C-alpha positions, 0 to 999 in steps of 0.5 A, a space after each residue: 500500500 502506498 502511503 503518499 499523502 498530500 495534505 491539502 493575498 497579501 495586497 499591495 495597497 495601504 492607505 495608512 500604516 504605522 502612522 505614515 500616509 501612503 499613496 492612494 490605491 490605483 483603480 481596482 485595488 483595495 485596502 488589505 489589513 493583512 499587509 499592514 505588518 509588511 510596511 517597515 517590517 524588519 527582515 526576519 524579525 524575531 517572532 514567537 507565533 510562527 509554527 516553525 520549530 525543530 521537532 525530535 523526528 525531523 532530519 532537517 529544519 530550514 528557516 526562511 533566512 537560511 534558504 536561497 531566495 529568488 525574487 520575493 521580498 522580506 516580511 515579518 517572520 519570513 519571505 514573501 512570494 508574490 510574483 511569477 518566478 518567486 521561489 525559496 529553496 534549500 538542499 537536503 540529503 535524502 535517504 530512500 523511503 517515505 518523507 514528510 515535508 512540512 511548510 509553514 506558510 501564511 497567505 493572502 487572497 489580495 483583491 481577488 477571492 481565490 486563495 493562493 496556492 504553492 507548489 513544492 518541488 524536489 529536484 525540479 519535479 512537482 511532488 505536491 500542490 497545496 492551497 493556503 487556506 489561512 488568509 485572514 490577518 487573524 489566522 496566523 501561521 499554518 503547517 502544510 504537509 506533503 508526504 512523498 516516497 523518495 526512490 533514490 536517496 541523494 542530495 536534492 533541492 527542495 523548492 517552494 513557489 507561488 503557483 497562482 500569482 496575480 490580483 495581489 495574491 501572495 504567500 509568506 514562508 516561515 520555514 520548511 522541516 523535513 521528516 525522514 523515515 527512521 528505525 525505532 520510535 522517539 521515546 521520551 525525546 530519545 530517538 531510535 529506541 528499540 524497546 519503548 513502553 508507555 508507563 501509566 502516569 509517566 512519560 514513555 520509557 526506553 527499557 531493555 525489559 518490559 515494565 508491568 503494566 505496560 503498553 508497548 510503542 513499537 512504531 510512531 510513523 507509518 514508514 516503520 511498517 512494511 508492506 500493506 500495514 500501518 502504525 496503529 493503536 491496537 489490541 484487545 482485553 485478552 492480549 493487551 494494547 499497544 501501538 504497533 504495525 497492523 495490516 490495513 484490511 484487518 484494522 478496517 474490518 475490526 475497527 468497530 468490533 468489541 473487544 478488539 480496538 484498532 485506530 491508525 495514528 495521524 500524530 505521534 510525539 516528534 512528528 507533524 499531524 497527517 491527514 486521515 483518509 476516507 473522511 475521518 478526522 485526526 483526534 485526541 480520542 478516548 482510548 479507554 475501551 470498556 474502562 481499560 485505562 490507557 492514555 497516550 499524550 501527544 498521540 492522535 488517531 483517525 476516527 469517524 467524524 
């Protein structure tokens, strides 16, 4: 089973900002509150509201100021793409396997009603087109994910460009994080743990021997599983519960069965939240079937809305 998933304007006219009177707008243009922070904004201002940060599962983190920029302009907390040919890029050494690229962005519809779209390329090849939906001044930054199975591992160029410029549409890029396939799980911030267990009322622990009672964490991303299997919370009252690899058809068939439980993961500690399939939603659900108390802080699972 392929796990390729694609999780799917700042205007140019102001009348008054930061106490300075600006030239009147030309015909067809209107005031756009979303651009107020662009006027006189220092390049790459220190910020605390953006989503860009380094998580334990990432193998590459690139702030806008450290990336190669073609066209565009500096704006608060990032780099603004507004015209055809504008792009921001960086190089990353890839291994073979499924990778997730997370783009932290904030867009504007400008004078039109069409939301901006960005295109993600790997060595010039398009691997995902994403519509930027956070276009209100109050929306804040949002993380957009593209998951792609890299066949040949080597150094590759990651590039983001504005796909539909015009009418004042633009998008700001704060940074890009790359999440690589990795063996083992992130266990209490320790990467690559071979035997990780969740201990009730405590953080997960990496141990040579199983504690009791325990819930084993055998995977924390779908790429940990091979063939037609996914990483899921699974188990029964008879055999116990754990997070491990489960055959997709088996998980789907038994999802509603009692006492068997199966929920595929969409968020684990150290990794970004991915989109669920078949109209399900990613939620921090109650995993206490029939009073069997189990809690997984930092984990989310796909459930019916």
